[in-house]
C-alpha positions, 0 to 999 in steps of 0.5 A: 278123494273117494269114487264109487264104481259098481257099488264099491268105494275106492279112495285115490290120492293126488300126485303132482307131477311135472308135465312138458306141454305145448300150446298150438295156435288155437291155444289148445294145451297139449301134454307131451310127457310126464316126469315123476318126482323121482325123475322117471319120465314117460312120453305121452304117445297120444291124447285121446280125449279132453274134458272138464272134470268135476272133483268133490274135493277141489274148488278150482276148475279141473280138466282131465286128459285121457292119454296113452302111455306105453300103450295104456290109457291113463288119466292126467289132470290139470288143476287151474290156479286161483285167478288171484295168484298172479304168474301161475296158470295151474298144475298137473296131477295123476290119481293113484288108488290108496290101499 
């Protein structure tokens, strides 16, 4: 994916991660921690914002959670599954710059 910021184009790559989350009584999905493929685990201290996200390369619906991890603001994305795939809800990813 490519993004433009101040006239500079930067590329990012998706990294799919394991996320522990819970649902409250209203159905709101609250991410609690992120686990990388290498086993490192990061607790999410706070969800600061939630909003639908538009991505150019994805035909599925994506939500962006702005979270606080170790006091730093990070973006965590939830990609909704294709409704034809029974038994799946979606998957989580983060974006990292590609050098």
